[in-house]
N, CA, C and O atoms as a Tripos MOL2 file, in Angstrom:
@<TRIPOS>MOLECULE
protein
  252   251    63     0     0
PROTEIN
NO_CHARGES

@<TRIPOS>ATOM
      1 N          56.2660   -4.5750   45.9550 N.3       1 UNK1
      2 CA         56.9800   -3.3190   45.7710 C.3       1 UNK1
      3 C          58.0050   -3.1660   46.9130 C.2       1 UNK1
      4 O          57.6560   -3.1970   48.0930 O.2       1 UNK1
      5 N          59.2390   -3.0060   46.5320 N.am      2 UNK2
      6 CA         60.2850   -2.9010   47.5450 C.3       2 UNK2
      7 C          61.2220   -1.7560   47.2180 C.2       2 UNK2
      8 O          61.0840   -1.0740   46.2020 O.2       2 UNK2
      9 N          62.1550   -1.5740   48.0890 N.am      3 UNK3
     10 CA         63.1250   -0.5310   47.9090 C.3       3 UNK3
     11 C          64.3760   -1.1440   47.2760 C.2       3 UNK3
     12 O          64.7780   -2.2540   47.6250 O.2       3 UNK3
     13 N          64.9730   -0.4240   46.3620 N.am      4 UNK4
     14 CA         66.1290   -0.9650   45.6590 C.3       4 UNK4
     15 C          67.3820   -0.9080   46.5360 C.2       4 UNK4
     16 O          67.4570   -0.1440   47.4980 O.2       4 UNK4
     17 N          68.3450   -1.7250   46.1780 N.am      5 UNK5
     18 CA         69.6030   -1.8330   46.9320 C.3       5 UNK5
     19 C          70.3880   -0.5230   46.8540 C.2       5 UNK5
     20 O          71.0930   -0.1530   47.7940 O.2       5 UNK5
     21 N          70.2570    0.1770   45.7160 N.am      6 UNK6
     22 CA         70.9920    1.4420   45.5700 C.3       6 UNK6
     23 C          70.5630    2.4580   46.6150 C.2       6 UNK6
     24 O          71.3940    3.2070   47.1290 O.2       6 UNK6
     25 N          69.2750    2.4920   46.9350 N.am      7 UNK7
     26 CA         68.8230    3.4100   47.9620 C.3       7 UNK7
     27 C          69.3330    3.0040   49.3350 C.2       7 UNK7
     28 O          69.6750    3.8580   50.1530 O.2       7 UNK7
     29 N          69.3830    1.7210   49.5870 N.am      8 UNK8
     30 CA         69.8870    1.2290   50.8690 C.3       8 UNK8
     31 C          71.3730    1.5220   51.0420 C.2       8 UNK8
     32 O          71.8390    1.7470   52.1590 O.2       8 UNK8
     33 N          72.1070    1.5200   49.9480 N.am      9 UNK9
     34 CA         73.5570    1.7970   50.0250 C.3       9 UNK9
     35 C          73.8230    3.2510   50.4180 C.2       9 UNK9
     36 O          74.9010    3.5590   50.9260 O.2       9 UNK9
     37 N          72.8540    4.1550   50.1910 N.am     10 UNK10
     38 CA         73.0470    5.5490   50.6380 C.3      10 UNK10
     39 C          72.9980    5.6280   52.1350 C.2      10 UNK10
     40 O          73.4580    6.6190   52.7020 O.2      10 UNK10
     41 N          72.4620    4.6290   52.8090 N.am     11 UNK11
     42 CA         72.3950    4.6380   54.2710 C.3      11 UNK11
     43 C          73.7800    4.5530   54.9150 C.2      11 UNK11
     44 O          74.0090    5.1450   55.9700 O.2      11 UNK11
     45 N          74.7080    3.8180   54.2850 N.am     12 UNK12
     46 CA         75.9980    3.6160   54.8990 C.3      12 UNK12
     47 C          76.8080    4.8920   55.1010 C.2      12 UNK12
     48 O          77.2570    5.1390   56.2200 O.2      12 UNK12
     49 N          77.0190    5.7190   54.0680 N.am     13 UNK13
     50 CA         77.8160    6.9370   54.3510 C.3      13 UNK13
     51 C          77.1160    7.9130   55.2950 C.2      13 UNK13
     52 O          77.7630    8.5980   56.0870 O.2      13 UNK13
     53 N          75.7980    7.9670   55.2010 N.am     14 UNK14
     54 CA         75.0580    8.8630   56.1190 C.3      14 UNK14
     55 C          75.1680    8.3550   57.5440 C.2      14 UNK14
     56 O          75.3340    9.1560   58.4650 O.2      14 UNK14
     57 N          75.0810    7.0560   57.7530 N.am     15 UNK15
     58 CA         75.2030    6.4420   59.0750 C.3      15 UNK15
     59 C          76.6180    6.6480   59.6440 C.2      15 UNK15
     60 O          76.7770    6.9940   60.8140 O.2      15 UNK15
     61 N          77.6170    6.4370   58.8240 N.am     16 UNK16
     62 CA         78.9870    6.6220   59.2870 C.3      16 UNK16
     63 C          79.2780    8.0810   59.6110 C.2      16 UNK16
     64 O          79.8770    8.3800   60.6440 O.2      16 UNK16
     65 N          78.8640    8.9790   58.7480 N.am     17 UNK17
     66 CA         79.1390   10.3910   58.9860 C.3      17 UNK17
     67 C          78.4200   10.9100   60.2060 C.2      17 UNK17
     68 O          79.0150   11.6220   61.0140 O.2      17 UNK17
     69 N          77.1380   10.5670   60.3610 N.am     18 UNK18
     70 CA         76.3900   11.0770   61.5140 C.3      18 UNK18
     71 C          76.9220   10.4710   62.8310 C.2      18 UNK18
     72 O          76.9400   11.1400   63.8640 O.2      18 UNK18
     73 N          77.3470    9.2150   62.7790 N.am     19 UNK19
     74 CA         77.8960    8.5830   64.0060 C.3      19 UNK19
     75 C          79.2290    9.2290   64.3830 C.2      19 UNK19
     76 O          79.4970    9.4680   65.5600 O.2      19 UNK19
     77 N          80.0600    9.5090   63.3830 N.am     20 UNK20
     78 CA         81.3410   10.1390   63.6900 C.3      20 UNK20
     79 C          81.1810   11.5450   64.2190 C.2      20 UNK20
     80 O          81.8890   11.9500   65.1400 O.2      20 UNK20
     81 N          80.2550   12.2940   63.6420 N.am     21 UNK21
     82 CA         80.0020   13.6730   64.1250 C.3      21 UNK21
     83 C          79.4540   13.6650   65.5510 C.2      21 UNK21
     84 O          79.8750   14.4650   66.3870 O.2      21 UNK21
     85 N          78.5110   12.7550   65.8250 N.am     22 UNK22
     86 CA         77.9600   12.6990   67.1870 C.3      22 UNK22
     87 C          79.0410   12.2970   68.1810 C.2      22 UNK22
     88 O          79.0780   12.8270   69.2910 O.2      22 UNK22
     89 N          79.9290   11.3660   67.8060 N.am     23 UNK23
     90 CA         80.9470   10.9400   68.7270 C.3      23 UNK23
     91 C          82.0130   12.0230   68.9120 C.2      23 UNK23
     92 O          82.5370   12.2050   70.0110 O.2      23 UNK23
     93 N          82.3240   12.7290   67.8450 N.am     24 UNK24
     94 CA         83.3450   13.7880   67.9470 C.3      24 UNK24
     95 C          82.8730   14.9910   68.7480 C.2      24 UNK24
     96 O          83.6940   15.7510   69.2610 O.2      24 UNK24
     97 N          81.5600   15.1750   68.8610 N.am     25 UNK25
     98 CA         81.0910   16.2860   69.7010 C.3      25 UNK25
     99 C          81.1540   15.9260   71.2000 C.2      25 UNK25
    100 O          81.0680   16.8030   72.0600 O.2      25 UNK25
    101 N          81.3030   14.6490   71.4890 N.am     26 UNK26
    102 CA         81.3400   14.2300   72.9030 C.3      26 UNK26
    103 C          82.7720   13.9610   73.4030 C.2      26 UNK26
    104 O          83.0370   14.1060   74.5970 O.2      26 UNK26
    105 N          83.6760   13.5810   72.5290 N.am     27 UNK27
    106 CA         85.0090   13.1970   72.9410 C.3      27 UNK27
    107 C          86.0540   13.9170   72.0840 C.2      27 UNK27
    108 O          85.7570   14.4170   70.9990 O.2      27 UNK27
    109 N          87.2750   13.9550   72.5980 N.am     28 UNK28
    110 CA         88.3670   14.5810   71.8640 C.3      28 UNK28
    111 C          89.4360   13.5930   71.4170 C.2      28 UNK28
    112 O          90.1540   13.8500   70.4510 O.2      28 UNK28
    113 N          89.5470   12.4620   72.1150 N.am     29 UNK29
    114 CA         90.5640   11.4720   71.7480 C.3      29 UNK29
    115 C          90.0100   10.4970   70.7220 C.2      29 UNK29
    116 O          88.8560   10.0730   70.7850 O.2      29 UNK29
    117 N          90.9020   10.1470   69.7470 N.am     30 UNK30
    118 CA         90.4650    9.3180   68.6190 C.3      30 UNK30
    119 C          89.9220    7.9400   69.0570 C.2      30 UNK30
    120 O          88.8890    7.5220   68.5340 O.2      30 UNK30
    121 N          90.5670    7.2220   69.9870 N.am     31 UNK31
    122 CA         89.9900    5.9340   70.3600 C.3      31 UNK31
    123 C          88.5940    6.0370   70.9450 C.2      31 UNK31
    124 O          87.7310    5.1970   70.6870 O.2      31 UNK31
    125 N          88.3870    7.0750   71.7350 N.am     32 UNK32
    126 CA         87.0320    7.2600   72.3030 C.3      32 UNK32
    127 C          86.0270    7.6690   71.2240 C.2      32 UNK32
    128 O          84.8640    7.2670   71.2640 O.2      32 UNK32
    129 N          86.4750    8.4510   70.2870 N.am     33 UNK33
    130 CA         85.5730    8.8400   69.1950 C.3      33 UNK33
    131 C          85.1700    7.6340   68.3840 C.2      33 UNK33
    132 O          83.9920    7.4700   68.0660 O.2      33 UNK33
    133 N          86.1330    6.7730   68.0370 N.am     34 UNK34
    134 CA         85.8240    5.5660   67.2390 C.3      34 UNK34
    135 C          84.9440    4.6180   68.0130 C.2      34 UNK34
    136 O          84.0220    4.0380   67.4400 O.2      34 UNK34
    137 N          85.1940    4.4370   69.3000 N.am     35 UNK35
    138 CA         84.3790    3.5520   70.1290 C.3      35 UNK35
    139 C          82.9360    4.0570   70.2130 C.2      35 UNK35
    140 O          81.9880    3.2900   70.0450 O.2      35 UNK35
    141 N          82.7860    5.3640   70.4760 N.am     36 UNK36
    142 CA         81.4550    5.9220   70.5700 C.3      36 UNK36
    143 C          80.7630    5.9210   69.1900 C.2      36 UNK36
    144 O          79.5480    5.7390   69.1180 O.2      36 UNK36
    145 N          81.5010    6.1170   68.1250 N.am     37 UNK37
    146 CA         80.9080    6.1020   66.7900 C.3      37 UNK37
    147 C          80.3670    4.7280   66.4530 C.2      37 UNK37
    148 O          79.2960    4.6200   65.8550 O.2      37 UNK37
    149 N          81.0780    3.6790   66.8200 N.am     38 UNK38
    150 CA         80.6440    2.3030   66.5640 C.3      38 UNK38
    151 C          79.3660    2.0320   67.3670 C.2      38 UNK38
    152 O          78.3980    1.4880   66.8350 O.2      38 UNK38
    153 N          79.3690    2.4120   68.6380 N.am     39 UNK39
    154 CA         78.1660    2.1970   69.4670 C.3      39 UNK39
    155 C          76.9750    2.9550   68.9010 C.2      39 UNK39
    156 O          75.8750    2.4110   68.8050 O.2      39 UNK39
    157 N          77.1950    4.2080   68.5290 N.am     40 UNK40
    158 CA         76.1000    5.0280   68.0040 C.3      40 UNK40
    159 C          75.6110    4.4680   66.6620 C.2      40 UNK40
    160 O          74.4070    4.4290   66.4070 O.2      40 UNK40
    161 N          76.5380    4.0380   65.8140 N.am     41 UNK41
    162 CA         76.1410    3.4590   64.5310 C.3      41 UNK41
    163 C          75.3500    2.1810   64.6850 C.2      41 UNK41
    164 O          74.3580    1.9760   63.9860 O.2      41 UNK41
    165 N          75.7740    1.3220   65.5870 N.am     42 UNK42
    166 CA         75.0130    0.0810   65.8150 C.3      42 UNK42
    167 C          73.6250    0.3770   66.4270 C.2      42 UNK42
    168 O          72.6350   -0.2590   66.0640 O.2      42 UNK42
    169 N          73.5680    1.3190   67.3320 N.am     43 UNK43
    170 CA         72.2790    1.6800   67.9130 C.3      43 UNK43
    171 C          71.3620    2.2600   66.8660 C.2      43 UNK43
    172 O          70.1840    1.9040   66.8210 O.2      43 UNK43
    173 N          71.8540    3.1330   66.0310 N.am     44 UNK44
    174 CA         71.0430    3.7490   64.9880 C.3      44 UNK44
    175 C          70.6000    2.7080   63.9510 C.2      44 UNK44
    176 O          69.4550    2.7210   63.4990 O.2      44 UNK44
    177 N          71.5100    1.8190   63.5860 N.am     45 UNK45
    178 CA         71.1760    0.7700   62.6260 C.3      45 UNK45
    179 C          70.1150   -0.1720   63.1870 C.2      45 UNK45
    180 O          69.1850   -0.5500   62.4750 O.2      45 UNK45
    181 N          70.2430   -0.5460   64.4340 N.am     46 UNK46
    182 CA         69.2260   -1.4360   65.0300 C.3      46 UNK46
    183 C          67.8810   -0.7330   65.1250 C.2      46 UNK46
    184 O          66.8400   -1.3610   64.9330 O.2      46 UNK46
    185 N          67.8880    0.5930   65.4260 N.am     47 UNK47
    186 CA         66.6530    1.3350   65.4990 C.3      47 UNK47
    187 C          65.9910    1.4010   64.1030 C.2      47 UNK47
    188 O          64.7750    1.2410   63.9960 O.2      47 UNK47
    189 N          66.7580    1.6290   63.0670 N.am     48 UNK48
    190 CA         66.2100    1.6530   61.7090 C.3      48 UNK48
    191 C          65.7350    0.2880   61.2810 C.2      48 UNK48
    192 O          64.7140    0.1880   60.6020 O.2      48 UNK48
    193 N          66.4330   -0.7660   61.6510 N.am     49 UNK49
    194 CA         65.9550   -2.1260   61.3260 C.3      49 UNK49
    195 C          64.6540   -2.4670   62.0510 C.2      49 UNK49
    196 O          63.7890   -3.1450   61.4960 O.2      49 UNK49
    197 N          64.5180   -1.9990   63.2840 N.am     50 UNK50
    198 CA         63.2750   -2.2250   64.0360 C.3      50 UNK50
    199 C          62.1100   -1.5360   63.3520 C.2      50 UNK50
    200 O          61.0310   -2.1140   63.2210 O.2      50 UNK50
    201 N          62.3250   -0.2780   62.9070 N.am     51 UNK51
    202 CA         61.2800    0.4380   62.2000 C.3      51 UNK51
    203 C          60.9430   -0.2790   60.8850 C.2      51 UNK51
    204 O          59.7680   -0.3960   60.5380 O.2      51 UNK51
    205 N          61.9290   -0.7470   60.1700 N.am     52 UNK52
    206 CA         61.7020   -1.4830   58.9080 C.3      52 UNK52
    207 C          60.9290   -2.7370   59.1650 C.2      52 UNK52
    208 O          60.0470   -3.0760   58.3760 O.2      52 UNK52
    209 N          61.2130   -3.4440   60.2300 N.am     53 UNK53
    210 CA         60.4920   -4.6830   60.5540 C.3      53 UNK53
    211 C          59.0400   -4.3830   60.9180 C.2      53 UNK53
    212 O          58.1410   -5.1080   60.4920 O.2      53 UNK53
    213 N          58.7990   -3.3570   61.6770 N.am     54 UNK54
    214 CA         57.4130   -2.9760   62.0020 C.3      54 UNK54
    215 C          56.6370   -2.6190   60.7370 C.2      54 UNK54
    216 O          55.4910   -3.0360   60.5750 O.2      54 UNK54
    217 N          57.2550   -1.8490   59.8400 N.am     55 UNK55
    218 CA         56.5970   -1.4990   58.6310 C.3      55 UNK55
    219 C          56.3620   -2.7050   57.7220 C.2      55 UNK55
    220 O          55.3290   -2.7920   57.0580 O.2      55 UNK55
    221 N          57.3060   -3.6220   57.6930 N.am     56 UNK56
    222 CA         57.1670   -4.8290   56.8760 C.3      56 UNK56
    223 C          56.0050   -5.6870   57.4080 C.2      56 UNK56
    224 O          55.1980   -6.1870   56.6240 O.2      56 UNK56
    225 N          55.9200   -5.8560   58.7260 N.am     57 UNK57
    226 CA         54.8120   -6.6130   59.3180 C.3      57 UNK57
    227 C          53.4870   -5.9150   59.0620 C.2      57 UNK57
    228 O          52.4980   -6.5640   58.7210 O.2      57 UNK57
    229 N          53.4590   -4.5940   59.2240 N.am     58 UNK58
    230 CA         52.2220   -3.8490   58.9650 C.3      58 UNK58
    231 C          51.7890   -3.9520   57.5340 C.2      58 UNK58
    232 O          50.5910   -3.9820   57.2500 O.2      58 UNK58
    233 N          52.7380   -4.0080   56.6190 N.am     59 UNK59
    234 CA         52.4110   -4.0940   55.1840 C.3      59 UNK59
    235 C          51.6670   -5.4240   54.9170 C.2      59 UNK59
    236 O          50.6900   -5.4380   54.1690 O.2      59 UNK59
    237 N          52.1130   -6.5130   55.5110 N.am     60 UNK60
    238 CA         51.4530   -7.8000   55.2930 C.3      60 UNK60
    239 C          50.1690   -7.9130   56.1050 C.2      60 UNK60
    240 O          49.2320   -8.5930   55.6860 O.2      60 UNK60
    241 N          50.1140   -7.2620   57.2500 N.am     61 UNK61
    242 CA         48.9150   -7.3620   58.0630 C.3      61 UNK61
    243 C          47.7750   -6.5520   57.4690 C.2      61 UNK61
    244 O          46.6350   -7.0160   57.4350 O.2      61 UNK61
    245 N          48.0700   -5.3620   57.0080 N.am     62 UNK62
    246 CA         47.0400   -4.4760   56.4640 C.3      62 UNK62
    247 C          46.7120   -4.8670   55.0350 C.2      62 UNK62
    248 O          45.5480   -4.9660   54.6470 O.2      62 UNK62
    249 N          47.7920   -5.0910   54.2470 N.am     63 UNK63
    250 CA         47.5730   -5.3010   52.8110 C.3      63 UNK63
    251 C          47.3820   -6.7380   52.5090 C.2      63 UNK63
    252 O          47.1850   -7.1050   51.3510 O.2      63 UNK63
@<TRIPOS>BOND
     1     1     2 1
     2     2     3 1
     3     3     4 2
     4     3     5 am
     5     5     6 1
     6     6     7 1
     7     7     8 2
     8     7     9 am
     9     9    10 1
    10    10    11 1
    11    11    12 2
    12    11    13 am
    13    13    14 1
    14    14    15 1
    15    15    16 2
    16    15    17 am
    17    17    18 1
    18    18    19 1
    19    19    20 2
    20    19    21 am
    21    21    22 1
    22    22    23 1
    23    23    24 2
    24    23    25 am
    25    25    26 1
    26    26    27 1
    27    27    28 2
    28    27    29 am
    29    29    30 1
    30    30    31 1
    31    31    32 2
    32    31    33 am
    33    33    34 1
    34    34    35 1
    35    35    36 2
    36    35    37 am
    37    37    38 1
    38    38    39 1
    39    39    40 2
    40    39    41 am
    41    41    42 1
    42    42    43 1
    43    43    44 2
    44    43    45 am
    45    45    46 1
    46    46    47 1
    47    47    48 2
    48    47    49 am
    49    49    50 1
    50    50    51 1
    51    51    52 2
    52    51    53 am
    53    53    54 1
    54    54    55 1
    55    55    56 2
    56    55    57 am
    57    57    58 1
    58    58    59 1
    59    59    60 2
    60    59    61 am
    61    61    62 1
    62    62    63 1
    63    63    64 2
    64    63    65 am
    65    65    66 1
    66    66    67 1
    67    67    68 2
    68    67    69 am
    69    69    70 1
    70    70    71 1
    71    71    72 2
    72    71    73 am
    73    73    74 1
    74    74    75 1
    75    75    76 2
    76    75    77 am
    77    77    78 1
    78    78    79 1
    79    79    80 2
    80    79    81 am
    81    81    82 1
    82    82    83 1
    83    83    84 2
    84    83    85 am
    85    85    86 1
    86    86    87 1
    87    87    88 2
    88    87    89 am
    89    89    90 1
    90    90    91 1
    91    91    92 2
    92    91    93 am
    93    93    94 1
    94    94    95 1
    95    95    96 2
    96    95    97 am
    97    97    98 1
    98    98    99 1
    99    99   100 2
   100    99   101 am
   101   101   102 1
   102   102   103 1
   103   103   104 2
   104   103   105 am
   105   105   106 1
   106   106   107 1
   107   107   108 2
   108   107   109 am
   109   109   110 1
   110   110   111 1
   111   111   112 2
   112   111   113 am
   113   113   114 1
   114   114   115 1
   115   115   116 2
   116   115   117 am
   117   117   118 1
   118   118   119 1
   119   119   120 2
   120   119   121 am
   121   121   122 1
   122   122   123 1
   123   123   124 2
   124   123   125 am
   125   125   126 1
   126   126   127 1
   127   127   128 2
   128   127   129 am
   129   129   130 1
   130   130   131 1
   131   131   132 2
   132   131   133 am
   133   133   134 1
   134   134   135 1
   135   135   136 2
   136   135   137 am
   137   137   138 1
   138   138   139 1
   139   139   140 2
   140   139   141 am
   141   141   142 1
   142   142   143 1
   143   143   144 2
   144   143   145 am
   145   145   146 1
   146   146   147 1
   147   147   148 2
   148   147   149 am
   149   149   150 1
   150   150   151 1
   151   151   152 2
   152   151   153 am
   153   153   154 1
   154   154   155 1
   155   155   156 2
   156   155   157 am
   157   157   158 1
   158   158   159 1
   159   159   160 2
   160   159   161 am
   161   161   162 1
   162   162   163 1
   163   163   164 2
   164   163   165 am
   165   165   166 1
   166   166   167 1
   167   167   168 2
   168   167   169 am
   169   169   170 1
   170   170   171 1
   171   171   172 2
   172   171   173 am
   173   173   174 1
   174   174   175 1
   175   175   176 2
   176   175   177 am
   177   177   178 1
   178   178   179 1
   179   179   180 2
   180   179   181 am
   181   181   182 1
   182   182   183 1
   183   183   184 2
   184   183   185 am
   185   185   186 1
   186   186   187 1
   187   187   188 2
   188   187   189 am
   189   189   190 1
   190   190   191 1
   191   191   192 2
   192   191   193 am
   193   193   194 1
   194   194   195 1
   195   195   196 2
   196   195   197 am
   197   197   198 1
   198   198   199 1
   199   199   200 2
   200   199   201 am
   201   201   202 1
   202   202   203 1
   203   203   204 2
   204   203   205 am
   205   205   206 1
   206   206   207 1
   207   207   208 2
   208   207   209 am
   209   209   210 1
   210   210   211 1
   211   211   212 2
   212   211   213 am
   213   213   214 1
   214   214   215 1
   215   215   216 2
   216   215   217 am
   217   217   218 1
   218   218   219 1
   219   219   220 2
   220   219   221 am
   221   221   222 1
   222   222   223 1
   223   223   224 2
   224   223   225 am
   225   225   226 1
   226   226   227 1
   227   227   228 2
   228   227   229 am
   229   229   230 1
   230   230   231 1
   231   231   232 2
   232   231   233 am
   233   233   234 1
   234   234   235 1
   235   235   236 2
   236   235   237 am
   237   237   238 1
   238   238   239 1
   239   239   240 2
   240   239   241 am
   241   241   242 1
   242   242   243 1
   243   243   244 2
   244   243   245 am
   245   245   246 1
   246   246   247 1
   247   247   248 2
   248   247   249 am
   249   249   250 1
   250   250   251 1
   251   251   252 2
@<TRIPOS>SUBSTRUCTURE
     1 UNK1         2 RESIDUE 1 A UNK
     2 UNK2         6 RESIDUE 1 A UNK
     3 UNK3        10 RESIDUE 1 A UNK
     4 UNK4        14 RESIDUE 1 A UNK
     5 UNK5        18 RESIDUE 1 A UNK
     6 UNK6        22 RESIDUE 1 A UNK
     7 UNK7        26 RESIDUE 1 A UNK
     8 UNK8        30 RESIDUE 1 A UNK
     9 UNK9        34 RESIDUE 1 A UNK
    10 UNK10       38 RESIDUE 1 A UNK
    11 UNK11       42 RESIDUE 1 A UNK
    12 UNK12       46 RESIDUE 1 A UNK
    13 UNK13       50 RESIDUE 1 A UNK
    14 UNK14       54 RESIDUE 1 A UNK
    15 UNK15       58 RESIDUE 1 A UNK
    16 UNK16       62 RESIDUE 1 A UNK
    17 UNK17       66 RESIDUE 1 A UNK
    18 UNK18       70 RESIDUE 1 A UNK
    19 UNK19       74 RESIDUE 1 A UNK
    20 UNK20       78 RESIDUE 1 A UNK
    21 UNK21       82 RESIDUE 1 A UNK
    22 UNK22       86 RESIDUE 1 A UNK
    23 UNK23       90 RESIDUE 1 A UNK
    24 UNK24       94 RESIDUE 1 A UNK
    25 UNK25       98 RESIDUE 1 A UNK
    26 UNK26      102 RESIDUE 1 A UNK
    27 UNK27      106 RESIDUE 1 A UNK
    28 UNK28      110 RESIDUE 1 A UNK
    29 UNK29      114 RESIDUE 1 A UNK
    30 UNK30      118 RESIDUE 1 A UNK
    31 UNK31      122 RESIDUE 1 A UNK
    32 UNK32      126 RESIDUE 1 A UNK
    33 UNK33      130 RESIDUE 1 A UNK
    34 UNK34      134 RESIDUE 1 A UNK
    35 UNK35      138 RESIDUE 1 A UNK
    36 UNK36      142 RESIDUE 1 A UNK
    37 UNK37      146 RESIDUE 1 A UNK
    38 UNK38      150 RESIDUE 1 A UNK
    39 UNK39      154 RESIDUE 1 A UNK
    40 UNK40      158 RESIDUE 1 A UNK
    41 UNK41      162 RESIDUE 1 A UNK
    42 UNK42      166 RESIDUE 1 A UNK
    43 UNK43      170 RESIDUE 1 A UNK
    44 UNK44      174 RESIDUE 1 A UNK
    45 UNK45      178 RESIDUE 1 A UNK
    46 UNK46      182 RESIDUE 1 A UNK
    47 UNK47      186 RESIDUE 1 A UNK
    48 UNK48      190 RESIDUE 1 A UNK
    49 UNK49      194 RESIDUE 1 A UNK
    50 UNK50      198 RESIDUE 1 A UNK
    51 UNK51      202 RESIDUE 1 A UNK
    52 UNK52      206 RESIDUE 1 A UNK
    53 UNK53      210 RESIDUE 1 A UNK
    54 UNK54      214 RESIDUE 1 A UNK
    55 UNK55      218 RESIDUE 1 A UNK
    56 UNK56      222 RESIDUE 1 A UNK
    57 UNK57      226 RESIDUE 1 A UNK
    58 UNK58      230 RESIDUE 1 A UNK
    59 UNK59      234 RESIDUE 1 A UNK
    60 UNK60      238 RESIDUE 1 A UNK
    61 UNK61      242 RESIDUE 1 A UNK
    62 UNK62      246 RESIDUE 1 A UNK
    63 UNK63      250 RESIDUE 1 A UNK
């Protein structure tokens, strides 16, 4: 049992929007906003991938 690709594609606009909003609340210049948004997006994506990896390992360990 897995998650479909369509559900994973919903992650992209949410990740982009939340990263841009977080960056825009900290900076006023566009280059700084884009730089911070990329950093925040990569950090958030790596955090979500780490959670997914832990859940994937737990699924095989428990089940």
